N, C-alpha and C positions, 0 to 999 in steps of 0.2 A: 510524412509530416515535413513541412518546411520550417526551418528554424530562423525565422525572421521577425524583426520588430516593424517591419514596413507592413501597414495594414493594406496598402494599395497593391501589393504584389499579386501577380496573377499566378494561377497554378501552373501554367506552362512556362513558368520563369526558369531559365537555365542557371544552374548552380554555378557560383563564380569558382574559378580555379583555386587551388590551395594557396593561402596567402604566405608569402615569405615573411619571416619574422622581422626583418628590418624595414619592411615596406610600411609607408604611412598612408593614411587615408584610404585604406583599402578594405574590402569586406573579408571577413572570415569565411571559410567554406563551412557548409553544414556538417561535414566530417569532423572538422577541428572542434565545432561547438559540442557534437555528440561525444568526442573523446574528452572534452572538458567535463561534461556532465558525469560520464562514467567513472573518470578518475576521481572526480569529487565524491562520488558515491562510495568508492572503495577507500579513499584516504580520509575523507570527512574534513579536509582541510583545503581551503581555496588557495592559500599561498602556496602549498606544496603542489597542487595541481597546476597553478600558473607557471611555476618554475619549471615543472617537469615537461610541460607542453611548449615553453617559450612564448607564453601569451601574457601580455601585461595584466597584472592583478587587477588594475582598474577596470579592464575590459570584462574580466570574468565576474567581478562583483556587479557590473552593470547587468551582465547576462543573468545573473542569478536573481535579479529583482524582476525579470521579465516573465510573462505568462507562459511562454514556450518552454522555459526551464523547468517550471513546477510540472507542466504537462509531461514533458520527457521523463522527469524523475518518476512520476506515477506510472507512466507507460512501462518503463524499465523494471520498476517493481512488480508490476502486474505480470510481465513476462517471466521474471524469475519465480514468481509464485506459481504460475501455470506450469512451468517446466518441472518444478519440485513436485507439485501435485501429481503430474504424469508418472514421475518416477516412482513416487510412493505408490500409485496404482499398480504399477508393474510389480513392485515388491510385494504389495498385498495379495495380488493374484497368485504369485509364485508360492507364497506361504500358504494360502488357501488350498492349492492343489496339492502341496506337500501334506498338509494337514488331512486332506480327504484321503490321500493314499494311506497314511497311517491309521486312519479310521478303518478303512476297509481291509487293510492287509497286515496291520500291527507294526510295531517298531522292529528296526533291525537289531538283532543281538547276536553275539558270538557264542556258539555251542562249542565248549571246550572238549567234549568227548570226540565230536566228529571233525572239528576244526573248521567248520563252515559257519557262514552267516545265515540265520534263519529269521523268520518274522514271528513275533510273539504279540498277542493281543494286548492292548493298552490296559493298564490297571484301571479299576473303577475310579479311584481318586483322581487320576490324570483326566479320564473322561468327564468327570463331573466339573473339574475346573475348566476344561475346554468348553463344555456346554454353557456354563456360567459366563465366562468371558465373551463367547460368541453371542449369547442373547443380550448381554449389557451392550455390546457394541452395536448390534442391530436396533436396540431401543434408542441408542443415542443418535444413530443415523436418521431414524424415523422422526424424532423429536426436533431435529435441526431445523427443518423448514418452518415448523411451528414457532420455534424461538425466534427465528428471523422475522416472521410476522409480528410477533409480540414487540420486538425491538422496534420495528417500523411504527407500530401503533404508539408505543411510548415516545417516540421521536415526534409524532404528529401532535400528541398531546403536549409536549413540551413546547413545540412551535407555537401552538394555540395559546398557551399560558403566556409565552413571551410576548405575543402580540397584544394580549389582554392587559399585561403589565405595562406595556408601552403606552397604550391608549389611556390607561389609568394615570400614568405619570403625566402625560400631556394634559388631561383634564384637571388634575390637582395642581398645576402650576398657576400661580397667582398672576394676574395680568400686571404688567409693570405700569406705574402711573408716571407720566412724563409732566414736569412743571417746567414751564418756559420762563416765567418771571414772577418773583414774589416782591411786593411792595409793602414796607411797613409804613404805617401812617399814624401820626399821633392825633388823638382826638382833642378838639378844642373844648375846654371846659370853662 
């Protein structure tokens, strides 16, 4: 992605060198723009971000109003979400593997007479809770695509209602009457 306000810029554009802080009328590099966005996302404060990067506050405020700023923020949030999702999947897989092992072989317990660790079957109450939780989560995962479909349908309905209300509002507006000149005349009696 190229971070530029110039709509005529070509894809083969060579990125400018990193701008010196004191230089005037120069372009800021894409790396500096990216740093500004990332720092703003972490601090939530444009002034602090500008001061930390030695970029004029007015420049960062102007950048924040551009389309590329919003696109970059969304892209960075999406990347973070994907990374977190992948990490959670790894954790979930490990937890499921350990749970399967415990179901097949039992829990590790210390046997005081022998002084060794032995495997003991899971109690019925623990098995019941495990099955209930697993089934609830499986149902939640299965229902999720259906809920997303329902959300999309609701959004389509709301969009349709919005356009209908807009049409209604346009039709119900009374046309304005323009009067150019009014002459009052007295009648001769």
